[in-house]
C-alpha positions in Angstrom: 68.6 -58.8 -49.1 70.5 -59.6 -45.9 71.1 -56.0 -45.2 67.4 -55.1 -45.7 66.3 -57.9 -43.4 68.7 -56.6 -40.7 67.5 -53.0 -40.9 63.9 -54.2 -40.6 64.8 -56.3 -37.5 66.4 -53.4 -35.8 63.5 -51.1 -36.6 61.0 -53.6 -35.2 63.0 -54.0 -32.0 63.1 -50.2 -31.6 59.2 -50.0 -31.9 58.9 -52.7 -29.3 61.2 -51.0 -27.0 59.3 -47.7 -27.4 56.0 -49.6 -26.5 57.5 -51.1 -23.5 58.5 -47.7 -22.1 54.9 -46.3 -22.7 52.8 -49.3 -21.9 50.5 -47.5 -19.4 49.8 -44.6 -21.8 46.1 -45.1 -22.9 45.6 -41.7 -24.3 44.9 -43.0 -27.7 41.9 -45.0 -26.1 40.7 -42.1 -23.9 40.8 -39.9 -27.0 38.8 -42.2 -29.2 35.9 -40.5 -31.0 32.2 -41.4 -30.2 30.6 -44.0 -32.5 29.7 -42.7 -35.9 27.3 -43.6 -38.8 24.9 -45.6 -36.5 22.2 -47.3 -38.6 20.2 -50.6 -38.8 18.9 -52.9 -41.5 15.2 -53.9 -41.1 14.1 -57.2 -42.6 10.3 -57.9 -42.4 9.0 -61.4 -42.8 6.3 -61.7 -45.5 4.1 -64.2 -43.7 2.0 -61.7 -41.6 3.5 -62.8 -38.4 5.0 -59.3 -37.8 8.5 -60.8 -37.2 11.2 -58.1 -38.0 14.9 -58.8 -38.0 17.1 -55.8 -36.9 20.8 -55.8 -37.8 22.5 -52.7 -36.3 25.9 -51.4 -37.6 28.2 -48.4 -37.2 31.8 -47.2 -36.8 33.8 -47.2 -33.6 31.2 -49.4 -31.9 31.7 -52.2 -29.4 28.0 -53.0 -28.8 24.5 -51.8 -29.4 21.2 -51.3 -27.5 18.0 -51.6 -29.5 14.9 -49.9 -28.3 12.0 -51.4 -30.4 9.7 -48.4 -30.1 6.4 -50.4 -29.5 6.2 -49.9 -25.7 8.8 -52.6 -24.7 10.6 -50.9 -21.8 13.9 -52.7 -21.7 16.3 -52.6 -24.7 18.0 -55.6 -26.2 21.8 -55.7 -26.3 23.2 -56.7 -29.6 27.0 -57.4 -30.1 28.7 -56.1 -33.1 27.8 -58.2 -36.3 24.8 -59.8 -34.6 21.0 -59.3 -35.1 17.9 -59.3 -33.0 14.3 -60.2 -33.8 11.0 -58.8 -32.6 7.3 -59.3 -33.4 5.2 -56.3 -34.1 1.6 -55.7 -34.9 0.9 -53.8 -38.0 1.8 -50.0 -37.7 4.6 -47.5 -37.7 7.3 -47.4 -35.0 10.4 -45.3 -34.1 13.2 -47.8 -33.5 16.2 -46.3 -31.5 19.7 -47.7 -32.0 22.3 -46.7 -29.4 25.9 -47.5 -30.3 28.4 -47.8 -27.5 32.1 -46.9 -27.9 35.1 -48.3 -26.2 35.3 -45.5 -23.7 31.6 -45.7 -22.8 30.5 -42.8 -24.9 27.6 -43.5 -27.1 25.7 -42.2 -30.2 22.0 -42.7 -30.7 19.9 -42.6 -33.8 16.0 -43.1 -34.2 14.9 -44.8 -37.4 11.3 -45.2 -38.7 9.9 -48.7 -39.2 6.7 -49.5 -41.0 5.1 -52.9 -40.5 2.4 -53.7 -43.1 0.7 -57.0 -43.5 0.0 -58.4 -47.0 -3.6 -59.2 -47.9 -4.7 -62.8 -47.7 -4.2 -64.8 -50.9 -5.8 -67.8 -52.5 -9.1 -67.4 -50.8 -11.4 -70.4 -51.3 -15.0 -70.2 -50.1 -17.5 -73.1 -50.1 -21.2 -72.5 -50.0 -23.6 -75.4 -50.0 -27.2 -75.9 -49.3 -28.0 -78.0 -46.3 -29.6 -81.3 -47.2 -33.3 -81.4 -46.1 -33.6 -77.6 -45.8 -33.1 -75.8 -49.1 -33.4 -72.4 -47.4 -30.3 -73.0 -45.4 -26.6 -72.7 -46.5 -23.3 -73.7 -44.9 -20.3 -71.4 -45.4 -16.6 -72.3 -44.9 -13.5 -70.7 -46.2 -9.7 -71.1 -46.5 -6.9 -68.6 -47.4 -3.2 -68.0 -47.1 -2.1 -65.3 -44.6 -5.5 -65.0 -43.0 -6.2 -64.7 -39.3 -10.0 -65.0 -39.5 -13.0 -64.5 -41.8 -16.5 -62.8 -41.6 -19.5 -63.3 -43.8 -22.6 -61.4 -44.6 -25.5 -63.3 -46.2 -27.0 -60.5 -48.3 -30.5 -60.8 -46.9 -30.6 -58.0 -44.2 -28.3 -55.0 -44.7 -28.5 -54.3 -41.0 -27.2 -57.7 -40.1 -23.8 -57.7 -38.5 -21.2 -59.8 -40.2 -20.6 -63.3 -38.6 -17.0 -64.0 -37.8 -15.5 -67.5 -38.2 -12.1 -69.2 -38.4 -10.6 -71.5 -41.0 -11.9 -75.0 -40.3 -15.2 -73.9 -39.0 -18.6 -73.9 -40.8 -21.2 -71.2 -40.2 -24.8 -71.3 -41.5 -27.7 -69.2 -42.3 -31.4 -69.8 -43.0 -33.1 -67.5 -45.5 -36.7 -66.4 -44.8 -37.7 -66.7 -48.4 -36.4 -67.9 -51.8 -34.5 -65.4 -54.0 -31.0 -64.5 -55.1 -28.6 -63.2 -52.5 -25.1 -61.9 -52.5 -22.9 -63.7 -50.0 -19.8 -61.8 -49.1 -16.8 -63.4 -47.3 -14.0 -61.2 -46.1 -10.5 -62.6 -45.2 -8.5 -60.5 -42.6 -4.8 -60.6 -42.4 -4.4 -59.3 -38.9 -3.9 -55.8 -40.2 -5.7 -53.5 -42.6 -5.2 -55.7 -45.7 -8.2 -57.8 -46.6 -9.4 -60.0 -49.4 -13.1 -60.1 -50.3 -15.0 -62.9 -52.1 -18.6 -62.6 -53.3 -21.0 -65.1 -54.8 -24.6 -64.8 -55.9 -26.6 -67.6 -54.1 -29.9 -68.5 -55.6 -32.3 -70.0 -52.9 -35.0 -72.3 -54.3 -37.4 -74.2 -52.1 -39.3 -76.6 -54.5 -41.5 -79.4 -53.1 -39.8 -82.6 -54.2 -39.5 -86.1 -52.8 -39.1 -86.9 -50.1 -42.1 -85.4 -48.6 -41.8 -85.2 -44.8 -44.3 -82.4 -43.9 -41.6 -81.0 -41.5 -40.4 -77.9 -43.5 -42.8 -75.1 -42.6 -41.8 -73.0 -45.7 -42.9 -75.7 -48.2 -46.3 -75.9 -49.7 -47.8 -79.2 -48.6 -51.3 -78.4 -50.0 -53.3 -81.7 -50.5 -56.0 -81.2 -53.2 -59.0 -83.3 -52.4 -61.7 -84.8 -54.6 -65.0 -86.8 -54.4 -65.6 -85.6 -50.9 -62.2 -86.4 -49.4 -60.9 -84.2 -46.5 -57.1 -83.9 -45.9 -54.7 -81.8 -43.9 -51.3 -81.6 -42.5 -51.5 -82.2 -38.7 -49.4 -82.9 -35.6 -48.5 -86.6 -35.5 -51.3 -88.2 -33.4 -49.2 -91.4 -32.7 -45.5 -90.5 -32.1 -44.3 -94.1 -31.8 -42.8 -97.0 -33.6 -40.6 -95.9 -36.4 -42.4 -92.6 -37.1 -41.5 -90.1 -34.4 -41.7 -87.0 -36.7 -43.9 -84.1 -35.6 -46.0 -83.5 -38.7 -48.0 -86.0 -40.9 -50.7 -86.0 -43.5 -54.2 -86.9 -42.5 -56.9 -88.2 -44.9 -60.6 -88.9 -44.2 -62.2 -90.5 -47.3 -65.6 -89.2 -48.5 -68.8 -91.2 -49.0 -67.8 -92.3 -52.5 -65.8 -95.5 -53.3 -62.8 -93.7 -54.9 -62.2 -90.5 -52.9 -58.7 -89.2 -52.3 -56.2 -86.3 -52.5 -53.0 -85.4 -54.3 -49.9 -83.4 -53.8 -48.4 -81.5 -56.6 -44.6 -81.4 -56.7 -42.6 -78.5 -58.1 -40.3 -80.8 -60.0 -41.0 -84.2 -61.7 -40.2 -87.3 -59.8 -36.6 -88.3 -60.7 -37.0 -92.0 -61.3 -33.8 -93.8 -62.2 -33.2 -97.4 -63.4 -32.1 -98.5 -59.9 -34.5 -96.3 -58.0 -38.0 -96.9 -59.2 -40.0 -97.6 -56.0 -41.9 -95.3 -53.8 -42.3 -96.0 -50.1 -44.7 -94.4 -47.7 -45.4 -94.6 -43.9 -49.1 -95.1 -43.2 -51.3 -95.5 -40.1 -54.7 -97.2 -40.3 -57.3 -98.0 -37.6 -57.7 -101.4 -39.3 -55.5 -104.0 -41.0 -56.5 -105.1 -44.5 -57.2 -101.6 -45.7 -56.5 -101.1 -49.5 -54.2 -98.2 -50.3 -53.5 -97.0 -53.9 -50.8 -94.6 -55.0 -50.9 -93.2 -58.6 -48.6 -90.7 -60.2 -49.8 -88.3 -62.9 -48.6 -85.5 -65.2 -49.7 -82.4 -63.5 -50.8 -80.9 -66.8 -52.4 -83.9 -68.4 -54.1 -86.4 -66.0 -54.4 -88.9 -68.8 -50.6 -89.5 -68.5 -50.4 -91.6 -65.3 -49.1 -94.8 -63.8 -50.8 -96.6 -61.0 -48.8 -99.1 -58.9 -50.3 -102.4 -57.7 -52.7 -102.0 -54.8 -51.3 -102.6 -51.3 -53.1 -103.3 -48.0 -52.3 -102.4 -44.5 -51.1 -105.2 -42.3 -51.5 -103.7 -38.8 -54.0 -101.6 -36.9 -53.3 -98.5 -35.0 -49.6 -98.3 -35.6 -47.3 -97.1 -38.2 -46.0 -99.3 -41.0 -44.2 -98.8 -44.2 -45.6 -99.8 -47.6 -43.4 -100.0 -50.8 -44.9 -99.5 -54.3 -43.3 -100.7 -57.5 -43.2 -98.1 -60.2 -40.6 -99.9 -62.5 -43.3 -99.9 -65.2 -43.6 -96.2 -65.3 -42.1 -94.4 -68.3 -38.8 -92.5 -67.4 -39.5 -90.0 -70.2 -42.7 -88.7 -68.6 -43.0 -85.9 -66.2 -44.9 -87.3 -63.2 -45.2 -84.4 -60.7 -48.5 -85.4 -59.0 -48.9 -88.0 -56.3 -52.5 -89.3 -55.8 -53.3 -91.2 -52.7 -56.5 -93.3 -52.1 -57.2 -94.9 -48.6 -59.7 -97.7 -48.4 -59.9 -97.6 -52.2 -63.1 -99.2 -53.7 -65.0 -98.9 -50.5 -67.4 -96.2 -49.3 -66.0 -93.9 -46.6 -67.1 -94.5 -43.1 -65.6 -91.6 -41.3 -62.2 -93.3 -40.5 -59.1 -91.1 -40.7 -55.8 -92.4 -42.0 -52.3 -90.9 -41.7 -49.3 -90.9 -43.9 -45.8 -89.6 -44.0 -42.3 -89.8 -45.5 -43.2 -90.3 -49.2 -39.8 -91.0 -50.8 -38.0 -92.8 -53.7 -36.6 -96.1 -52.7 -34.0 -98.4 -54.3 -34.8 -101.6 -52.5 -32.7 -101.1 -49.4 -32.8 -98.4 -46.7 -29.4 -96.6 -46.1 -27.8 -97.1 -42.7 -28.0 -93.6 -41.3 -29.3 -91.5 -38.3 -31.9 -92.0 -36.9 -31.1 -95.6 -36.4 -34.3 -97.3 -35.4 -33.7 -101.0 -36.4 -37.2 -101.0 -37.9 -36.4 -101.2 -41.6 -36.6 -104.7 -43.0 -34.2 -103.8 -45.9 -31.5 -102.0 -43.9 -28.2 -103.9 -44.0 -26.5 -103.0 -40.7 -22.8 -104.1 -40.2 -22.0 -105.1 -36.6 -18.2 -104.9 -36.1 -17.8 -106.6 -32.7 -14.5 -106.5 -30.8 -13.1 -107.5 -27.3 -15.7 -110.1 -26.7 -18.9 -108.0 -27.1 -21.7 -109.1 -29.6 -24.1 -106.7 -31.2 -27.2 -107.7 -33.1 -30.8 -106.6 -34.0 -33.5 -108.4 -32.0 -37.2 -108.1 -31.1 -37.7 -105.5 -28.3 -37.5 -107.6 -25.1 -39.2 -105.0 -23.0 -41.7 -103.0 -25.2 -42.8 -100.6 -22.5 -42.4 -97.0 -21.1 -40.7 -94.7 -23.7 -39.8 -97.5 -26.2 -42.6 -99.6 -27.6 -40.9 -100.2 -30.9 -40.8 -103.6 -32.4 -37.0 -104.0 -32.8 -33.9 -102.8 -30.9 -30.1 -103.2 -30.9 -28.8 -105.8 -28.5 -25.3 -105.5 -26.8 -24.1 -108.7 -25.0 -20.9 -108.3 -23.0 -19.9 -111.9 -22.8 -18.3 -113.3 -19.7 -14.5 -112.6 -19.6 -14.8 -110.0 -22.4 -12.3 -107.1 -22.3 -13.0 -104.0 -20.3 -13.1 -102.1 -23.6 -15.3 -104.6 -25.5 -17.7 -102.9 -27.9 -19.5 -102.8 -31.2 -18.8 -100.4 -34.2 -21.6 -99.6 -36.6 -20.6 -97.8 -39.8 -23.0 -95.5 -41.5 -23.4 -95.4 -45.3 -22.4 -91.7 -45.4 -20.7 -89.3 -42.9 -23.1 -88.1 -40.2 -24.1 -84.4 -40.8 -23.4 -82.4 -37.5 -23.7 -79.0 -39.2 -26.9 -78.1 -37.4 -27.3 -80.8 -34.5 -24.3 -81.8 -32.4 -25.8 -84.1 -29.8 -26.7 -87.8 -30.1 -29.7 -89.2 -28.1 -30.0 -92.9 -27.5 -32.7 -94.9 -25.8 -31.0 -97.6 -23.5 -32.1 -100.4 -21.3 -29.6 -101.7 -18.6 -30.0 -104.3 -15.8 -28.3 -101.8 -13.5 -28.3 -98.2 -12.8 -24.9 -96.3 -12.7 -23.5 -98.2 -15.8 -21.0 -96.1 -17.8 -22.0 -95.9 -21.5 -19.5 -94.5 -24.0 -19.9 -93.4 -27.6 -16.9 -92.9 -29.8 -17.0 -91.3 -33.3 -14.6 -92.3 -36.0 -14.0 -91.4 -39.5 -13.8 -94.1 -42.1 -10.8 -95.4 -44.2 -8.2 -94.2 -44.0 -9.0 -94.0 -40.2 -7.2 -91.3 -38.4 -7.3 -92.1 -34.7 -6.2 -88.5 -33.9 -9.7 -87.4 -34.9 -11.6 -89.8 -32.7 -14.1 -88.2 -30.3 -15.4 -89.8 -27.2 -18.3 -88.8 -24.7 -19.3 -90.9 -21.7 -22.4 -90.8 -19.6 -24.1 -93.1 -17.1 -27.4 -94.9 -16.9 -29.8 -93.8 -14.0 -32.5 -96.5 -13.9 -32.4 -100.3 -13.9 -34.6 -102.7 -16.0 -36.5 -99.9 -17.9 -35.9 -97.7 -20.9 -34.4 -94.2 -20.6 -33.0 -91.7 -23.0 -29.5 -90.5 -22.5 -27.6 -87.8 -24.4 -24.0 -87.5 -25.6 -23.0 -83.9 -26.2 -20.5 -83.4 -29.1 -20.8 -79.6 -29.1 -18.0 -77.9 -31.2 -17.5 -81.1 -33.4 -15.7 -80.5 -36.7 -18.1 -81.6 -39.3 -15.3 -81.6 -41.9 -13.8 -84.6 -40.1 -16.5 -86.8 -41.8 -17.4 -88.9 -38.8 -19.0 -92.0 -40.2 -18.8 -94.8 -37.6 -20.5 -95.0 -34.2 -18.6 -97.1 -31.6 -20.7 -98.1 -28.5 -19.4 -99.4 -25.2 -21.6 -100.5 -22.3 -20.1 -100.8 -18.8 -17.0 -99.3 -20.1 -13.9 -100.1 -18.1 -15.3 -103.3 -16.6 -14.8 -106.8 -17.8 -18.0 -108.6 -19.1 -20.1 -111.0 -17.0 -22.5 -112.1 -19.8 -25.0 -109.3 -19.2 -27.1 -107.8 -22.0 -27.9 -104.2 -22.7 -30.3 -102.9 -25.3 -30.3 -99.6 -27.3 -32.6 -97.9 -29.9 -33.5 -94.7 -31.7 -29.9 -93.3 -32.1 -30.5 -89.9 -33.4 -29.1 -86.4 -33.8 -30.5 -83.7 -31.5 -30.0 -80.3 -30.1 
């Protein structure tokens, strides 16, 4: 073994000596062949981003240049064993890989790359009828791998598809009842799509509540005994009835003349909702008013609530009738109304509106008018401000209603003092995205701010604020807060109000009324 080790050592020294003599001879480098077997591995992400990872390889290579083939002018240099990434749109590309050798020579190869997006998956479409307008639907959608959606409503074949994004809601109002095919297409950013269709049946039955505001509904009032009725423009847009249309009734010369409306579906009485309320306008106080409900096919099946009398003259008031004694098994679909019941008609005309079921307390919702005696409003005061419902201290100009909201900014209160009023349900911003408020301020130029909040769990990141300024002093004016683009899915349910925002309180009072949605 010692002899073998000695021979190896001598041989190794001889090799080193030979190298030392030829250390400047680089012919083996200069004669190196050009890079060979140039190729690349393409890895395409499956998330429709178009992100492609390119891993070049080859023999006799010290580095690569990658030309992406999509119009990008400058190549990307990639070291041996490294990768590069690039984002493509869907399509076919010629990717050129240039391998550089140690002597500067190079070899180039062009490789085909096809980028194809996968179709959207798990498409989920929500189609709902808009409360208060059965001819109108709201459409929203979600899907994986989508970039946007479009929808056709199936009513007009020539109508262009309406585009929308995830998180948005689009709507459509049909011209008539019927069954329509709603088609929602989800796009992936490329040619791949996913399509969802649903048959939507649009009905437009006349049911409670009756508001006289939906032009497509049949509000025919059938008169008897010389009565004369019609649906007309509201002749007294004031108080707590600012709607545009109302019913008008002029009794005939008999003692029991009246009219009735026929519903398309029976009244849906429930154990906890057995009252009917109606807004009425009479030229005199003390006028008897009767409401009776009947089976539309058999007038012998009926229930008549206790007679009520008007309490004011020449203004709107609300009357509640107790129908708790009516049978829940009968189909009452006819509402009969008698004004000045038991007395001969004298030519006077009475008005009525908003016939609806009632469970004993009005919901806290928009419009907020402060006129309901049964509405239980919660006043969440903070920062030293105090809110309350009071009698209108200045019933004049554009606001002659009986009651208003009061905002007292006590002396020394915080600059951000305010009141928060929760609604009983989220505000529906699907069709109207502005809020109008009548305000009274002792000074012009007072900043007024409204903030919208969702309820528990309250997510402050979703809060929206809009500020405006009063323009007059000591009189009522109407100001508008524009929330255009609001995301209705955020379920905004609480209105927070600030007067003289940013300024500490001095004990001054502000008033507000008729908080309502508007366009």
